[in-house]
mmCIF file as gemmi writes it, N, C-alpha and C atoms, coordinates in Angstrom:
data_model
loop_
_atom_site.group_PDB
_atom_site.id
_atom_site.type_symbol
_atom_site.label_atom_id
_atom_site.label_alt_id
_atom_site.label_comp_id
_atom_site.label_asym_id
_atom_site.label_entity_id
_atom_site.label_seq_id
_atom_site.pdbx_PDB_ins_code
_atom_site.Cartn_x
_atom_site.Cartn_y
_atom_site.Cartn_z
_atom_site.occupancy
_atom_site.B_iso_or_equiv
_atom_site.pdbx_formal_charge
_atom_site.auth_seq_id
_atom_site.auth_asym_id
_atom_site.pdbx_PDB_model_num
ATOM 1 N N . UNK Axp A 1 ? -39.05 1.574 35.487 1 0 ? 1 A 1
ATOM 2 C CA . UNK Axp A 1 ? -39.758 1.27 34.269 1 0 ? 1 A 1
ATOM 3 C C . UNK Axp A 1 ? -39.002 1.717 33.028 1 0 ? 1 A 1
ATOM 4 N N . UNK Axp A 2 ? -38.404 2.901 33.102 1 0 ? 2 A 1
ATOM 5 C CA . UNK Axp A 2 ? -37.734 3.403 31.909 1 0 ? 2 A 1
ATOM 6 C C . UNK Axp A 2 ? -36.546 2.519 31.535 1 0 ? 2 A 1
ATOM 7 N N . UNK Axp A 3 ? -35.912 1.882 32.528 1 0 ? 3 A 1
ATOM 8 C CA . UNK Axp A 3 ? -34.802 0.964 32.254 1 0 ? 3 A 1
ATOM 9 C C . UNK Axp A 3 ? -35.271 -0.223 31.44 1 0 ? 3 A 1
ATOM 10 N N . UNK Axp A 4 ? -36.442 -0.743 31.763 1 0 ? 4 A 1
ATOM 11 C CA . UNK Axp A 4 ? -36.983 -1.876 31.01 1 0 ? 4 A 1
ATOM 12 C C . UNK Axp A 4 ? -37.327 -1.468 29.584 1 0 ? 4 A 1
ATOM 13 N N . UNK Axp A 5 ? -37.933 -0.283 29.458 1 0 ? 5 A 1
ATOM 14 C CA . UNK Axp A 5 ? -38.321 0.185 28.128 1 0 ? 5 A 1
ATOM 15 C C . UNK Axp A 5 ? -37.097 0.405 27.249 1 0 ? 5 A 1
ATOM 16 N N . UNK Axp A 6 ? -36.073 1.022 27.808 1 0 ? 6 A 1
ATOM 17 C CA . UNK Axp A 6 ? -34.892 1.292 26.99 1 0 ? 6 A 1
ATOM 18 C C . UNK Axp A 6 ? -34.18 -0.012 26.623 1 0 ? 6 A 1
ATOM 19 N N . UNK Axp A 7 ? -34.174 -0.995 27.538 1 0 ? 7 A 1
ATOM 20 C CA . UNK Axp A 7 ? -33.571 -2.282 27.23 1 0 ? 7 A 1
ATOM 21 C C . UNK Axp A 7 ? -34.359 -2.982 26.125 1 0 ? 7 A 1
ATOM 22 N N . UNK Axp A 8 ? -35.679 -2.952 26.212 1 0 ? 8 A 1
ATOM 23 C CA . UNK Axp A 8 ? -36.526 -3.564 25.191 1 0 ? 8 A 1
ATOM 24 C C . UNK Axp A 8 ? -36.332 -2.858 23.853 1 0 ? 8 A 1
ATOM 25 N N . UNK Axp A 9 ? -36.21 -1.555 23.917 1 0 ? 9 A 1
ATOM 26 C CA . UNK Axp A 9 ? -35.995 -0.78 22.696 1 0 ? 9 A 1
ATOM 27 C C . UNK Axp A 9 ? -34.668 -1.145 22.043 1 0 ? 9 A 1
ATOM 28 N N . UNK Axp A 10 ? -33.616 -1.282 22.857 1 0 ? 10 A 1
ATOM 29 C CA . UNK Axp A 10 ? -32.307 -1.671 22.322 1 0 ? 10 A 1
ATOM 30 C C . UNK Axp A 10 ? -32.359 -3.057 21.696 1 0 ? 10 A 1
ATOM 31 N N . UNK Axp A 11 ? -33.066 -3.978 22.329 1 0 ? 11 A 1
ATOM 32 C CA . UNK Axp A 11 ? -33.17 -5.333 21.787 1 0 ? 11 A 1
ATOM 33 C C . UNK Axp A 11 ? -33.905 -5.318 20.451 1 0 ? 11 A 1
ATOM 34 N N . UNK Axp A 12 ? -34.96 -4.506 20.346 1 0 ? 12 A 1
ATOM 35 C CA . UNK Axp A 12 ? -35.688 -4.401 19.085 1 0 ? 12 A 1
ATOM 36 C C . UNK Axp A 12 ? -34.794 -3.806 18.001 1 0 ? 12 A 1
ATOM 37 N N . UNK Axp A 13 ? -34.013 -2.795 18.355 1 0 ? 13 A 1
ATOM 38 C CA . UNK Axp A 13 ? -33.12 -2.178 17.379 1 0 ? 13 A 1
ATOM 39 C C . UNK Axp A 13 ? -32.055 -3.164 16.925 1 0 ? 13 A 1
ATOM 40 N N . UNK Axp A 14 ? -31.521 -3.932 17.868 1 0 ? 14 A 1
ATOM 41 C CA . UNK Axp A 14 ? -30.491 -4.899 17.512 1 0 ? 14 A 1
ATOM 42 C C . UNK Axp A 14 ? -31.045 -5.985 16.61 1 0 ? 14 A 1
ATOM 43 N N . UNK Axp A 15 ? -32.239 -6.491 16.921 1 0 ? 15 A 1
ATOM 44 C CA . UNK Axp A 15 ? -32.814 -7.538 16.073 1 0 ? 15 A 1
ATOM 45 C C . UNK Axp A 15 ? -33.211 -6.955 14.729 1 0 ? 15 A 1
ATOM 46 N N . UNK Axp A 16 ? -33.656 -5.701 14.708 1 0 ? 16 A 1
ATOM 47 C CA . UNK Axp A 16 ? -33.99 -5.048 13.448 1 0 ? 16 A 1
ATOM 48 C C . UNK Axp A 16 ? -32.768 -4.815 12.597 1 0 ? 16 A 1
ATOM 49 N N . UNK Axp A 17 ? -31.663 -4.385 13.217 1 0 ? 17 A 1
ATOM 50 C CA . UNK Axp A 17 ? -30.437 -4.151 12.444 1 0 ? 17 A 1
ATOM 51 C C . UNK Axp A 17 ? -29.854 -5.469 11.961 1 0 ? 17 A 1
ATOM 52 N N . UNK Axp A 18 ? -29.986 -6.521 12.765 1 0 ? 18 A 1
ATOM 53 C CA . UNK Axp A 18 ? -29.522 -7.839 12.34 1 0 ? 18 A 1
ATOM 54 C C . UNK Axp A 18 ? -30.326 -8.316 11.136 1 0 ? 18 A 1
ATOM 55 N N . UNK Axp A 19 ? -31.628 -8.076 11.186 1 0 ? 19 A 1
ATOM 56 C CA . UNK Axp A 19 ? -32.492 -8.449 10.071 1 0 ? 19 A 1
ATOM 57 C C . UNK Axp A 19 ? -32.13 -7.647 8.826 1 0 ? 19 A 1
ATOM 58 N N . UNK Axp A 20 ? -31.86 -6.349 8.995 1 0 ? 20 A 1
ATOM 59 C CA . UNK Axp A 20 ? -31.454 -5.507 7.868 1 0 ? 20 A 1
ATOM 60 C C . UNK Axp A 20 ? -30.124 -5.984 7.291 1 0 ? 20 A 1
ATOM 61 N N . UNK Axp A 21 ? -29.189 -6.334 8.155 1 0 ? 21 A 1
ATOM 62 C CA . UNK Axp A 21 ? -27.898 -6.828 7.687 1 0 ? 21 A 1
ATOM 63 C C . UNK Axp A 21 ? -28.061 -8.138 6.916 1 0 ? 21 A 1
ATOM 64 N N . UNK Axp A 22 ? -28.948 -9 7.386 1 0 ? 22 A 1
ATOM 65 C CA . UNK Axp A 22 ? -29.214 -10.26 6.685 1 0 ? 22 A 1
ATOM 66 C C . UNK Axp A 22 ? -29.804 -9.988 5.301 1 0 ? 22 A 1
ATOM 67 N N . UNK Axp A 23 ? -30.712 -9.016 5.225 1 0 ? 23 A 1
ATOM 68 C CA . UNK Axp A 23 ? -31.314 -8.666 3.942 1 0 ? 23 A 1
ATOM 69 C C . UNK Axp A 23 ? -30.269 -8.097 2.993 1 0 ? 23 A 1
ATOM 70 N N . UNK Axp A 24 ? -29.388 -7.262 3.504 1 0 ? 24 A 1
ATOM 71 C CA . UNK Axp A 24 ? -28.327 -6.676 2.677 1 0 ? 24 A 1
ATOM 72 C C . UNK Axp A 24 ? -27.399 -7.773 2.176 1 0 ? 24 A 1
ATOM 73 N N . UNK Axp A 25 ? -27.01 -8.682 3.052 1 0 ? 25 A 1
ATOM 74 C CA . UNK Axp A 25 ? -26.14 -9.786 2.638 1 0 ? 25 A 1
ATOM 75 C C . UNK Axp A 25 ? -26.808 -10.633 1.565 1 0 ? 25 A 1
ATOM 76 N N . UNK Axp A 26 ? -28.097 -10.873 1.718 1 0 ? 26 A 1
ATOM 77 C CA . UNK Axp A 26 ? -28.841 -11.648 0.724 1 0 ? 26 A 1
ATOM 78 C C . UNK Axp A 26 ? -28.863 -10.929 -0.625 1 0 ? 26 A 1
ATOM 79 N N . UNK Axp A 27 ? -29.089 -9.627 -0.606 1 0 ? 27 A 1
ATOM 80 C CA . UNK Axp A 27 ? -29.097 -8.851 -1.847 1 0 ? 27 A 1
ATOM 81 C C . UNK Axp A 27 ? -27.718 -8.828 -2.503 1 0 ? 27 A 1
ATOM 82 N N . UNK Axp A 28 ? -26.679 -8.73 -1.701 1 0 ? 28 A 1
ATOM 83 C CA . UNK Axp A 28 ? -25.316 -8.752 -2.225 1 0 ? 28 A 1
ATOM 84 C C . UNK Axp A 28 ? -25.034 -10.095 -2.899 1 0 ? 28 A 1
ATOM 85 N N . UNK Axp A 29 ? -25.466 -11.181 -2.28 1 0 ? 29 A 1
ATOM 86 C CA . UNK Axp A 29 ? -25.281 -12.51 -2.882 1 0 ? 29 A 1
ATOM 87 C C . UNK Axp A 29 ? -26.035 -12.618 -4.205 1 0 ? 29 A 1
ATOM 88 N N . UNK Axp A 30 ? -27.226 -12.049 -4.268 1 0 ? 30 A 1
ATOM 89 C CA . UNK Axp A 30 ? -28.001 -12.079 -5.51 1 0 ? 30 A 1
ATOM 90 C C . UNK Axp A 30 ? -27.3 -11.283 -6.608 1 0 ? 30 A 1
ATOM 91 N N . UNK Axp A 31 ? -26.771 -10.125 -6.253 1 0 ? 31 A 1
ATOM 92 C CA . UNK Axp A 31 ? -26.019 -9.334 -7.234 1 0 ? 31 A 1
ATOM 93 C C . UNK Axp A 31 ? -24.815 -10.118 -7.735 1 0 ? 31 A 1
ATOM 94 N N . UNK Axp A 32 ? -24.144 -10.79 -6.827 1 0 ? 32 A 1
ATOM 95 C CA . UNK Axp A 32 ? -22.971 -11.588 -7.188 1 0 ? 32 A 1
ATOM 96 C C . UNK Axp A 32 ? -23.332 -12.635 -8.224 1 0 ? 32 A 1
ATOM 97 N N . UNK Axp A 33 ? -24.516 -13.241 -8.09 1 0 ? 33 A 1
ATOM 98 C CA . UNK Axp A 33 ? -24.948 -14.27 -9.04 1 0 ? 33 A 1
ATOM 99 C C . UNK Axp A 33 ? -25.405 -13.668 -10.365 1 0 ? 33 A 1
ATOM 100 N N . UNK Axp A 34 ? -25.904 -12.44 -10.354 1 0 ? 34 A 1
ATOM 101 C CA . UNK Axp A 34 ? -26.463 -11.838 -11.558 1 0 ? 34 A 1
ATOM 102 C C . UNK Axp A 34 ? -25.432 -11.204 -12.489 1 0 ? 34 A 1
ATOM 103 N N . UNK Axp A 35 ? -24.402 -10.642 -11.946 1 0 ? 35 A 1
ATOM 104 C CA . UNK Axp A 35 ? -23.44 -9.888 -12.741 1 0 ? 35 A 1
ATOM 105 C C . UNK Axp A 35 ? -22.359 -10.833 -13.268 1 0 ? 35 A 1
ATOM 106 N N . UNK Axp A 36 ? -22.27 -10.966 -14.593 1 0 ? 36 A 1
ATOM 107 C CA . UNK Axp A 36 ? -21.32 -11.935 -15.168 1 0 ? 36 A 1
ATOM 108 C C . UNK Axp A 36 ? -19.881 -11.726 -14.718 1 0 ? 36 A 1
ATOM 109 N N . UNK Axp A 37 ? -19.437 -10.482 -14.615 1 0 ? 37 A 1
ATOM 110 C CA . UNK Axp A 37 ? -18.055 -10.221 -14.211 1 0 ? 37 A 1
ATOM 111 C C . UNK Axp A 37 ? -17.768 -10.732 -12.801 1 0 ? 37 A 1
ATOM 112 N N . UNK Axp A 38 ? -18.783 -10.804 -11.981 1 0 ? 38 A 1
ATOM 113 C CA . UNK Axp A 38 ? -18.591 -11.265 -10.603 1 0 ? 38 A 1
ATOM 114 C C . UNK Axp A 38 ? -18.633 -12.785 -10.486 1 0 ? 38 A 1
ATOM 115 N N . UNK Axp A 39 ? -19.28 -13.424 -11.439 1 0 ? 39 A 1
ATOM 116 C CA . UNK Axp A 39 ? -19.414 -14.883 -11.38 1 0 ? 39 A 1
ATOM 117 C C . UNK Axp A 39 ? -18.167 -15.605 -11.831 1 0 ? 39 A 1
ATOM 118 N N . UNK Axp A 40 ? -17.3 -14.936 -12.551 1 0 ? 40 A 1
ATOM 119 C CA . UNK Axp A 40 ? -16.14 -15.582 -13.171 1 0 ? 40 A 1
ATOM 120 C C . UNK Axp A 40 ? -15.059 -15.942 -12.154 1 0 ? 40 A 1
ATOM 121 N N . UNK Axp A 41 ? -15.178 -17.091 -11.553 1 0 ? 41 A 1
ATOM 122 C CA . UNK Axp A 41 ? -14.123 -17.646 -10.728 1 0 ? 41 A 1
ATOM 123 C C . UNK Axp A 41 ? -13.757 -16.883 -9.474 1 0 ? 41 A 1
ATOM 124 N N . UNK Axp A 42 ? -14.605 -16.017 -9.018 1 0 ? 42 A 1
ATOM 125 C CA . UNK Axp A 42 ? -14.285 -15.262 -7.802 1 0 ? 42 A 1
ATOM 126 C C . UNK Axp A 42 ? -15.163 -15.747 -6.657 1 0 ? 42 A 1
ATOM 127 N N . UNK Axp A 43 ? -14.561 -15.867 -5.522 1 0 ? 43 A 1
ATOM 128 C CA . UNK Axp A 43 ? -15.268 -16.314 -4.329 1 0 ? 43 A 1
ATOM 129 C C . UNK Axp A 43 ? -15.937 -15.118 -3.664 1 0 ? 43 A 1
ATOM 130 N N . UNK Axp A 44 ? -17.248 -15.208 -3.45 1 0 ? 44 A 1
ATOM 131 C CA . UNK Axp A 44 ? -17.995 -14.087 -2.857 1 0 ? 44 A 1
ATOM 132 C C . UNK Axp A 44 ? -17.506 -13.776 -1.447 1 0 ? 44 A 1
ATOM 133 N N . UNK Axp A 45 ? -17.043 -14.782 -0.722 1 0 ? 45 A 1
ATOM 134 C CA . UNK Axp A 45 ? -16.585 -14.549 0.644 1 0 ? 45 A 1
ATOM 135 C C . UNK Axp A 45 ? -15.331 -13.674 0.689 1 0 ? 45 A 1
ATOM 136 N N . UNK Axp A 46 ? -14.56 -13.689 -0.394 1 0 ? 46 A 1
ATOM 137 C CA . UNK Axp A 46 ? -13.332 -12.891 -0.439 1 0 ? 46 A 1
ATOM 138 C C . UNK Axp A 46 ? -13.559 -11.516 -1.062 1 0 ? 46 A 1
ATOM 139 N N . UNK Axp A 47 ? -14.77 -11.26 -1.52 1 0 ? 47 A 1
ATOM 140 C CA . UNK Axp A 47 ? -15.066 -10.004 -2.198 1 0 ? 47 A 1
ATOM 141 C C . UNK Axp A 47 ? -15.918 -9.122 -1.277 1 0 ? 47 A 1
ATOM 142 N N . UNK Axp A 48 ? -15.54 -7.874 -1.148 1 0 ? 48 A 1
ATOM 143 C CA . UNK Axp A 48 ? -16.277 -6.964 -0.269 1 0 ? 48 A 1
ATOM 144 C C . UNK Axp A 48 ? -17.586 -6.529 -0.927 1 0 ? 48 A 1
ATOM 145 N N . UNK Axp A 49 ? -18.529 -6.143 -0.09 1 0 ? 49 A 1
ATOM 146 C CA . UNK Axp A 49 ? -19.81 -5.643 -0.589 1 0 ? 49 A 1
ATOM 147 C C . UNK Axp A 49 ? -19.578 -4.405 -1.44 1 0 ? 49 A 1
ATOM 148 N N . UNK Axp A 50 ? -18.632 -3.575 -1.042 1 0 ? 50 A 1
ATOM 149 C CA . UNK Axp A 50 ? -18.302 -2.376 -1.803 1 0 ? 50 A 1
ATOM 150 C C . UNK Axp A 50 ? -17.863 -2.742 -3.217 1 0 ? 50 A 1
ATOM 151 N N . UNK Axp A 51 ? -17.019 -3.737 -3.324 1 0 ? 51 A 1
ATOM 152 C CA . UNK Axp A 51 ? -16.519 -4.182 -4.638 1 0 ? 51 A 1
ATOM 153 C C . UNK Axp A 51 ? -17.663 -4.737 -5.494 1 0 ? 51 A 1
ATOM 154 N N . UNK Axp A 52 ? -18.546 -5.515 -4.878 1 0 ? 52 A 1
ATOM 155 C CA . UNK Axp A 52 ? -19.684 -6.083 -5.601 1 0 ? 52 A 1
ATOM 156 C C . UNK Axp A 52 ? -20.594 -4.976 -6.108 1 0 ? 52 A 1
ATOM 157 N N . UNK Axp A 53 ? -20.863 -3.977 -5.276 1 0 ? 53 A 1
ATOM 158 C CA . UNK Axp A 53 ? -21.707 -2.862 -5.699 1 0 ? 53 A 1
ATOM 159 C C . UNK Axp A 53 ? -21.037 -2.054 -6.809 1 0 ? 53 A 1
ATOM 160 N N . UNK Axp A 54 ? -19.734 -1.852 -6.7 1 0 ? 54 A 1
ATOM 161 C CA . UNK Axp A 54 ? -18.985 -1.122 -7.725 1 0 ? 54 A 1
ATOM 162 C C . UNK Axp A 54 ? -19.051 -1.854 -9.069 1 0 ? 54 A 1
ATOM 163 N N . UNK Axp A 55 ? -18.806 -3.153 -9.046 1 0 ? 55 A 1
ATOM 164 C CA . UNK Axp A 55 ? -18.861 -3.952 -10.274 1 0 ? 55 A 1
ATOM 165 C C . UNK Axp A 55 ? -20.266 -3.977 -10.853 1 0 ? 55 A 1
ATOM 166 N N . UNK Axp A 56 ? -21.284 -4.026 -9.996 1 0 ? 56 A 1
ATOM 167 C CA . UNK Axp A 56 ? -22.667 -4.006 -10.46 1 0 ? 56 A 1
ATOM 168 C C . UNK Axp A 56 ? -22.984 -2.691 -11.167 1 0 ? 56 A 1
ATOM 169 N N . UNK Axp A 57 ? -22.537 -1.581 -10.597 1 0 ? 57 A 1
ATOM 170 C CA . UNK Axp A 57 ? -22.748 -0.27 -11.228 1 0 ? 57 A 1
ATOM 171 C C . UNK Axp A 57 ? -22.052 -0.207 -12.579 1 0 ? 57 A 1
ATOM 172 N N . UNK Axp A 58 ? -20.837 -0.705 -12.658 1 0 ? 58 A 1
ATOM 173 C CA . UNK Axp A 58 ? -20.126 -0.739 -13.941 1 0 ? 58 A 1
ATOM 174 C C . UNK Axp A 58 ? -20.877 -1.574 -14.968 1 0 ? 58 A 1
ATOM 175 N N . UNK Axp A 59 ? -21.382 -2.704 -14.537 1 0 ? 59 A 1
ATOM 176 C CA . UNK Axp A 59 ? -22.137 -3.588 -15.433 1 0 ? 59 A 1
ATOM 177 C C . UNK Axp A 59 ? -23.392 -2.888 -15.954 1 0 ? 59 A 1
ATOM 178 N N . UNK Axp A 60 ? -24.097 -2.196 -15.083 1 0 ? 60 A 1
ATOM 179 C CA . UNK Axp A 60 ? -25.311 -1.484 -15.494 1 0 ? 60 A 1
ATOM 180 C C . UNK Axp A 60 ? -24.954 -0.359 -16.467 1 0 ? 60 A 1
ATOM 181 N N . UNK Axp A 61 ? -23.875 0.367 -16.201 1 0 ? 61 A 1
ATOM 182 C CA . UNK Axp A 61 ? -23.421 1.419 -17.137 1 0 ? 61 A 1
ATOM 183 C C . UNK Axp A 61 ? -23.121 0.829 -18.512 1 0 ? 61 A 1
ATOM 184 N N . UNK Axp A 62 ? -22.443 -0.315 -18.525 1 0 ? 62 A 1
ATOM 185 C CA . UNK Axp A 62 ? -22.138 -0.967 -19.798 1 0 ? 62 A 1
ATOM 186 C C . UNK Axp A 62 ? -23.403 -1.402 -20.53 1 0 ? 62 A 1
ATOM 187 N N . UNK Axp A 63 ? -24.367 -1.91 -19.793 1 0 ? 63 A 1
ATOM 188 C CA . UNK Axp A 63 ? -25.644 -2.284 -20.416 1 0 ? 63 A 1
ATOM 189 C C . UNK Axp A 63 ? -26.325 -1.068 -21.03 1 0 ? 63 A 1
ATOM 190 N N . UNK Axp A 64 ? -26.3 0.05 -20.329 1 0 ? 64 A 1
ATOM 191 C CA . UNK Axp A 64 ? -26.886 1.284 -20.866 1 0 ? 64 A 1
ATOM 192 C C . UNK Axp A 64 ? -26.194 1.685 -22.167 1 0 ? 64 A 1
ATOM 193 N N . UNK Axp A 65 ? -24.864 1.607 -22.188 1 0 ? 65 A 1
ATOM 194 C CA . UNK Axp A 65 ? -24.113 1.947 -23.402 1 0 ? 65 A 1
ATOM 195 C C . UNK Axp A 65 ? -24.489 1.022 -24.555 1 0 ? 65 A 1
ATOM 196 N N . UNK Axp A 66 ? -24.594 -0.259 -24.261 1 0 ? 66 A 1
ATOM 197 C CA . UNK Axp A 66 ? -24.974 -1.214 -25.305 1 0 ? 66 A 1
ATOM 198 C C . UNK Axp A 66 ? -26.357 -0.926 -25.853 1 0 ? 66 A 1
ATOM 199 N N . UNK Axp A 67 ? -27.296 -0.62 -24.976 1 0 ? 67 A 1
ATOM 200 C CA . UNK Axp A 67 ? -28.653 -0.289 -25.419 1 0 ? 67 A 1
ATOM 201 C C . UNK Axp A 67 ? -28.628 0.964 -26.283 1 0 ? 67 A 1
ATOM 202 N N . UNK Axp A 68 ? -27.891 1.982 -25.868 1 0 ? 68 A 1
ATOM 203 C CA . UNK Axp A 68 ? -27.774 3.208 -26.659 1 0 ? 68 A 1
ATOM 204 C C . UNK Axp A 68 ? -27.168 2.926 -28.027 1 0 ? 68 A 1
ATOM 205 N N . UNK Axp A 69 ? -26.105 2.133 -28.052 1 0 ? 69 A 1
ATOM 206 C CA . UNK Axp A 69 ? -25.457 1.794 -29.322 1 0 ? 69 A 1
ATOM 207 C C . UNK Axp A 69 ? -26.402 1.025 -30.241 1 0 ? 69 A 1
ATOM 208 N N . UNK Axp A 70 ? -27.084 0.044 -29.687 1 0 ? 70 A 1
ATOM 209 C CA . UNK Axp A 70 ? -28.023 -0.737 -30.495 1 0 ? 70 A 1
ATOM 210 C C . UNK Axp A 70 ? -29.177 0.119 -30.993 1 0 ? 70 A 1
ATOM 211 N N . UNK Axp A 71 ? -29.631 1.013 -30.167 1 0 ? 71 A 1
ATOM 212 C CA . UNK Axp A 71 ? -30.704 1.918 -30.568 1 0 ? 71 A 1
ATOM 213 C C . UNK Axp A 71 ? -30.259 2.808 -31.728 1 0 ? 71 A 1
ATOM 214 N N . UNK Axp A 72 ? -29.056 3.313 -31.639 1 0 ? 72 A 1
ATOM 215 C CA . UNK Axp A 72 ? -28.501 4.15 -32.702 1 0 ? 72 A 1
ATOM 216 C C . UNK Axp A 72 ? -28.355 3.355 -34.003 1 0 ? 72 A 1
ATOM 217 N N . UNK Axp A 73 ? -27.824 2.157 -33.897 1 0 ? 73 A 1
ATOM 218 C CA . UNK Axp A 73 ? -27.663 1.306 -35.083 1 0 ? 73 A 1
ATOM 219 C C . UNK Axp A 73 ? -29.009 0.977 -35.712 1 0 ? 73 A 1
ATOM 220 N N . UNK Axp A 74 ? -29.989 0.712 -34.875 1 0 ? 74 A 1
ATOM 221 C CA . UNK Axp A 74 ? -31.327 0.403 -35.376 1 0 ? 74 A 1
ATOM 222 C C . UNK Axp A 74 ? -31.94 1.61 -36.078 1 0 ? 74 A 1
ATOM 223 N N . UNK Axp A 75 ? -31.753 2.78 -35.514 1 0 ? 75 A 1
ATOM 224 C CA . UNK Axp A 75 ? -32.257 4.008 -36.147 1 0 ? 75 A 1
ATOM 225 C C . UNK Axp A 75 ? -31.615 4.206 -37.511 1 0 ? 75 A 1
ATOM 226 N N . UNK Axp A 76 ? -30.312 3.993 -37.587 1 0 ? 76 A 1
ATOM 227 C CA . UNK Axp A 76 ? -29.613 4.129 -38.862 1 0 ? 76 A 1
ATOM 228 C C . UNK Axp A 76 ? -30.116 3.112 -39.876 1 0 ? 76 A 1
ATOM 229 N N . UNK Axp A 77 ? -30.339 1.906 -39.418 1 0 ? 77 A 1
ATOM 230 C CA . UNK Axp A 77 ? -30.845 0.861 -40.305 1 0 ? 77 A 1
ATOM 231 C C . UNK Axp A 77 ? -32.23 1.213 -40.83 1 0 ? 77 A 1
ATOM 232 N N . UNK Axp A 78 ? -33.086 1.692 -39.956 1 0 ? 78 A 1
ATOM 233 C CA . UNK Axp A 78 ? -34.439 2.057 -40.379 1 0 ? 78 A 1
ATOM 234 C C . UNK Axp A 78 ? -34.436 3.204 -41.381 1 0 ? 78 A 1
ATOM 235 N N . UNK Axp A 79 ? -33.463 4.087 -41.275 1 0 ? 79 A 1
ATOM 236 C CA . UNK Axp A 79 ? -33.369 5.2 -42.224 1 0 ? 79 A 1
ATOM 237 C C . UNK Axp A 79 ? -32.962 4.739 -43.61 1 0 ? 79 A 1
ATOM 238 N N . UNK Axp A 80 ? -32.274 3.609 -43.696 1 0 ? 80 A 1
ATOM 239 C CA . UNK Axp A 80 ? -31.737 3.163 -44.987 1 0 ? 80 A 1
ATOM 240 C C . UNK Axp A 80 ? -32.654 2.198 -45.733 1 0 ? 80 A 1
ATOM 241 N N . UNK Axp A 81 ? -33.688 1.696 -45.086 1 0 ? 81 A 1
ATOM 242 C CA . UNK Axp A 81 ? -34.548 0.731 -45.774 1 0 ? 81 A 1
ATOM 243 C C . UNK Axp A 81 ? -35.911 1.341 -46.05 1 0 ? 81 A 1
ATOM 244 N N . UNK Axp A 82 ? -36.569 0.777 -47.012 1 0 ? 82 A 1
ATOM 245 C CA . UNK Axp A 82 ? -37.918 1.204 -47.388 1 0 ? 82 A 1
ATOM 246 C C . UNK Axp A 82 ? -38.876 0.867 -46.246 1 0 ? 82 A 1
ATOM 247 N N . UNK Axp A 83 ? -39.666 1.845 -45.837 1 0 ? 83 A 1
ATOM 248 C CA . UNK Axp A 83 ? -40.555 1.654 -44.687 1 0 ? 83 A 1
ATOM 249 C C . UNK Axp A 83 ? -41.629 0.6 -44.929 1 0 ? 83 A 1
ATOM 250 N N . UNK Axp A 84 ? -41.869 0.246 -46.204 1 0 ? 84 A 1
ATOM 251 C CA . UNK Axp A 84 ? -42.87 -0.774 -46.532 1 0 ? 84 A 1
ATOM 252 C C . UNK Axp A 84 ? -42.253 -2.146 -46.795 1 0 ? 84 A 1
ATOM 253 N N . UNK Axp A 85 ? -40.96 -2.254 -46.665 1 0 ? 85 A 1
ATOM 254 C CA . UNK Axp A 85 ? -40.281 -3.519 -46.965 1 0 ? 85 A 1
ATOM 255 C C . UNK Axp A 85 ? -40.526 -4.549 -45.865 1 0 ? 85 A 1
ATOM 256 N N . UNK Axp A 86 ? -40.332 -5.822 -46.202 1 0 ? 86 A 1
ATOM 257 C CA . UNK Axp A 86 ? -40.474 -6.88 -45.19 1 0 ? 86 A 1
ATOM 258 C C . UNK Axp A 86 ? -39.49 -6.704 -44.018 1 0 ? 86 A 1
ATOM 259 N N . UNK Axp A 87 ? -38.275 -6.208 -44.307 1 0 ? 87 A 1
ATOM 260 C CA . UNK Axp A 87 ? -37.288 -5.983 -43.25 1 0 ? 87 A 1
ATOM 261 C C . UNK Axp A 87 ? -37.78 -4.938 -42.259 1 0 ? 87 A 1
ATOM 262 N N . UNK Axp A 88 ? -38.379 -3.864 -42.783 1 0 ? 88 A 1
ATOM 263 C CA . UNK Axp A 88 ? -38.905 -2.817 -41.909 1 0 ? 88 A 1
ATOM 264 C C . UNK Axp A 88 ? -40.039 -3.362 -41.046 1 0 ? 88 A 1
ATOM 265 N N . UNK Axp A 89 ? -40.84 -4.208 -41.642 1 0 ? 89 A 1
ATOM 266 C CA . UNK Axp A 89 ? -41.945 -4.829 -40.9 1 0 ? 89 A 1
ATOM 267 C C . UNK Axp A 89 ? -41.417 -5.703 -39.761 1 0 ? 89 A 1
ATOM 268 N N . UNK Axp A 90 ? -40.381 -6.451 -40.035 1 0 ? 90 A 1
ATOM 269 C CA . UNK Axp A 90 ? -39.771 -7.317 -39.01 1 0 ? 90 A 1
ATOM 270 C C . UNK Axp A 90 ? -39.204 -6.473 -37.879 1 0 ? 90 A 1
ATOM 271 N N . UNK Axp A 91 ? -38.5 -5.412 -38.235 1 0 ? 91 A 1
ATOM 272 C CA . UNK Axp A 91 ? -37.912 -4.528 -37.208 1 0 ? 91 A 1
ATOM 273 C C . UNK Axp A 91 ? -39.002 -3.891 -36.351 1 0 ? 91 A 1
ATOM 274 N N . UNK Axp A 92 ? -40.065 -3.424 -36.998 1 0 ? 92 A 1
ATOM 275 C CA . UNK Axp A 92 ? -41.171 -2.836 -36.225 1 0 ? 92 A 1
ATOM 276 C C . UNK Axp A 92 ? -41.791 -3.861 -35.286 1 0 ? 92 A 1
ATOM 277 N N . UNK Axp A 93 ? -41.948 -5.095 -35.744 1 0 ? 93 A 1
ATOM 278 C CA . UNK Axp A 93 ? -42.541 -6.127 -34.876 1 0 ? 93 A 1
ATOM 279 C C . UNK Axp A 93 ? -41.635 -6.449 -33.684 1 0 ? 93 A 1
ATOM 280 N N . UNK Axp A 94 ? -40.325 -6.356 -33.881 1 0 ? 94 A 1
ATOM 281 C CA . UNK Axp A 94 ? -39.392 -6.589 -32.773 1 0 ? 94 A 1
ATOM 282 C C . UNK Axp A 94 ? -39.444 -5.474 -31.743 1 0 ? 94 A 1
ATOM 283 N N . UNK Axp A 95 ? -39.735 -4.275 -32.206 1 0 ? 95 A 1
ATOM 284 C CA . UNK Axp A 95 ? -39.76 -3.121 -31.301 1 0 ? 95 A 1
ATOM 285 C C . UNK Axp A 95 ? -41.04 -3.053 -30.481 1 0 ? 95 A 1
ATOM 286 N N . UNK Axp A 96 ? -42.048 -3.726 -30.91 1 0 ? 96 A 1
ATOM 287 C CA . UNK Axp A 96 ? -43.318 -3.635 -30.182 1 0 ? 96 A 1
ATOM 288 C C . UNK Axp A 96 ? -43.529 -4.763 -29.242 1 0 ? 96 A 1
């Protein structure tokens, strides 16, 4: 009996790992489509998952930097204009 159970257990693990691998491959393909640097003329089949994840992390870091820079610029702009001006009103409406 234990031989049957262990064989069934191995088959479940193999099908589960295959399913996990399929999910990972699907997520990697989605990342490839989302990240602009990865879409530029590169074939996904020739690019490793490690490379795709590395490029995705770099892209996210760059987005964070851009958001920080824009936030800083916006703060500086708000400091220089009258808080009751139409420009200030527009900026506040964009932030909400």
